[in-house]
N, C-alpha and C positions, 0 to 999 in steps of 0.2 A: 345492209342498211342503207337505203339511198341518201336519207338526210337526217341531220340530227338537230336537236334544239340546243341553242347555246345562250346561255346567261351568263352575263357579265355585268358585276356590281361597280358602282362608284369606287374608285381607288380609295383604300383605308376603311371602308363602310362596313366590311364584312356582312353584307346585306343578304348574301344566300347562305339563309340559316336552316334549321330544321323547319319551321313553317313553310318557308319557301319551296323546300324539297317535298314537303306533305302537299302542297298545292299543285305541284308538277305531277306528282304521283308515280314516278318512277325513279329508280338508284342514279344516283348522279356519278358521273366521272369527273373527277375533280382535276382542274388543270392548274387552280391556285385556291386553296382552301378558304371558303366563305367569299371568295372573289370572283371566280370563274368556274364554270361547269358546263357539262354537256350532259344531255339527257337524250332518250329515245324521242322521237319527233310525235309530238301531241295529235290527236286526232282534229281539234279544233284551236289552231294555233292563234287566232283572234281572240277567242274566248279566254284562254291562258294569259295572253298579253295584255288584256284588259284587266284581268285578276291581278297583276303586277303593276300595274301603272302608277299606283301610289307609291311606291318603292324606288330607290335610285338604281335600279337595275334594268339593262338592255335585254331585251330578249329578240333573238332571230334564228331562223331556220337556215341552216347552211347544208348544201349539196355534200357529201362525202367522197364523191369522185372528183380527181384532180384538185384535192382541197390546199395543198400547200403551193403557193403561187412561185413562179419564176421570173416574174416582174413584178416591180412595184412602181406605180405612176402615180405622184402626189401633186395636189394644189399646194401653194404656199400661203397665201394670205387668209389669216382665220382658220389654217388647216395645220402646217406645219409650224407657224408661227402664230402668235395670239393677236396680231395686229394685221391692218390693212396698211400696207406701205403708202399708196397713193392718199391716205387719209392723213398718214403722219406728215408727208410732204406738204398737204394742203395747209396743216397747221402752222408749219414753218412759214408758209407764205403769207399766213394771215388770211387765208379764205377757207380754213378747215371747215366750218358750217355748211358752206355751200358744196364742197367736194364730198362731204361725208353723205348728204342728202342724195347726191346724184349716186353714188356706191351703192346705197342701200337700194334703191330703185332697180339699178342695174343687177345686183346679185339676187333679187326677187324675180328677176327677168320681166320687168315691167318696162324696160326700155333696152334698144340695141345696145350691146355691150361695147361695139367697137365706136359707135358714136359718143357714148358716154364716156368712154376712155379719152377720146379727143378732146372732147369738152373740158374734162378735168385738167388734163395737162395744159391746154389753153389757158387756163386760169393761174398756172404757175411760171408763166413766161417771164425770165428775169430773175429767177431764184438761184442763188449762189449753189452749185454744184456739189461745194464742200459739205452743204448740210447733210447729205446723205450718208457720209462716215460719221457724223455726230447722231443722226437717226439710227444708224447700224449698232453703234457703242451704247447709246443712252436709252434707247426706246423699244427696240426690237427685243422680244422674249420669245423663247421656243415653246411651242405646245407640248405639255408633258407627255413623255413615252417616244417622242420622236426619235432621239437618238439609239434607244432601244429598238425600236421598231426596225430602222435602217441597218443596223450592226447585225442584228439577229439575221436578218433576211439575206444578207451579205455573206455571213457567215455559212448559209444555207445554199449559196451560189445564185441566188436571186440577182437579178439586175435591177437596179433603182435608179429613178429619174424624177426629177422635180420640174413640172411642167406648169408654169404660171402665166396668168394673163397681166400680171404685174410686170416688173422691170428688170433687165439683166443686172443692172447695177446692184440689186438687191439678191436676186436669186444665186447669183455666183458666189457671193458670200456666206448665203444660207446654205447651198447645197454643201460646200466646203466644210462648213462647220458640223453638218449633219451627216457627213459621209456619204451623199450621193453620189452615184458614178457620173452622172451628166445633169445638165439643167438647159431649159429653154424658157425664154420670156420676151417680152417685147423690150424695145431700146429707146430710151430716152435720147434725145437728140441734145448735145451739149456742145455749144460754141463759145469761146472765149472765158470758159469756166462757169458758164451759166446755161440754165435751162433755156431752150427758145420757144418752148410752149407747143413742140411738136414731138411727135414718136413716130419711128421708122415705120414704114408701110412694108408690106402687110400686117395688119394689126393680128396678133396672136389671140384668138377669142375660142369659143366652143368648137368650132370644127377643126381649128388649128390642134387643139387637145385630142380630139377624136383622131385626127391625122398620124399625132405623136404616138399615141397608143399602137396604132396599126403598124407604123413603121419601126417602132422600136420592139414590136414582136416579132416582125420581119426580120430584121437585122440580128436578132438573137435566137433566130430559128424556132420560134415560138409562135402561137396564136393569141389573140385577144382573150381567149380562155383561159390562157395561162398566166393571167394579170389580175393582181389586185389595185384597184384604183380607190382614191379617197378624195373628197372635196366636200365644198360647202355652199357653193354658189351655182346660180342658174347656167352659167357657162360651163360648169361640170358635168352636166347632165348627159349629154351624148357620151362623152366618155365612160362615166360611171357606168351607164346602161349597156355599153358595148363590153367591158371589162367582164371575166370570169365570175370576179366578186366587186361589184362596185358599191362602196361604201359612203353614206351621207354622215359626216362627223359633224355634229353640233349644227345642223344645216338649217336652212331657211326651208319653211313649209313646202315651198313648191318642189324642192328638190327631195324631202322625204317622200312627198307623195309619188315620185318619179322612179325610186329605186327600192328595192325590197330591204337592204341591209342599211340599219339605222343604228348610228351610236351616239346617245344623247347624255348618258352619264360618265361612260368610262374615257380613258385617255388613247392616246394613239396605240398603247400596247394592245387595245382592244382587237386591232387588225390582225396580231398574230394569235389571239384566242380563237378568232372567227376560223382562222386555218388550222387549227388544232394543235398548236405549240403550248406545252406546259411552261409555267413560269420558271422552272428548273432548267430550261432551256435557252431562256432570254440571255442575251449577251450585255 
């Protein structure tokens, strides 16, 4: 079997029921009863996807060859965490609306990511750097399923990397909390305890994310085909397209249009189901 259909329901919904199985028309292999299952690939996938569109179920076709990946490379903001760190900094600096508007346009791919980052960081000049600890402690929350995703893949000898267009001051803490092996991000320049309004060059954007995927594959004796990558913004697209599995997680429309694997209802454990893990194998 060259590929399989994987259905993943919103957590707790038990939406994959007898009616759904009847719509698919072939017996399921349950990964988690009511929540995740795989089936023989249908002849008309888009027709099936439309038939399920009213349900909280993600439908994806996954190749069976090299299915369990040995490298996880993940975006941070709105992917491994539920916030955009730069927006949280903007709120603290009193320019939240201005920064959020730029963030939205950048993530949609409407403006250049590096230019947008420089502009947003410039608006925060003079902000007390101690606010970073407060934001991490009081405002940052992890995306559901993230710790399980990282721990399960590590238990199966995968290398895990958090690669973000955000800031090292956040990724270092988030990566440690979630159990990633390593992290890469941009570096806010801080002098005398305050943000200078500048970020270290060169900016880590879409090309740097793609380069990180290739480099991490090489140093771990792998190829990009051995990787699963996940992200939500336009700057993730080259990385997602180059990985063996590129997953658009609750992503912007442009990202969903650019990659075949989409998760809009499931949490981060969906990446394990896509690889064929059963819930009983989760860590």
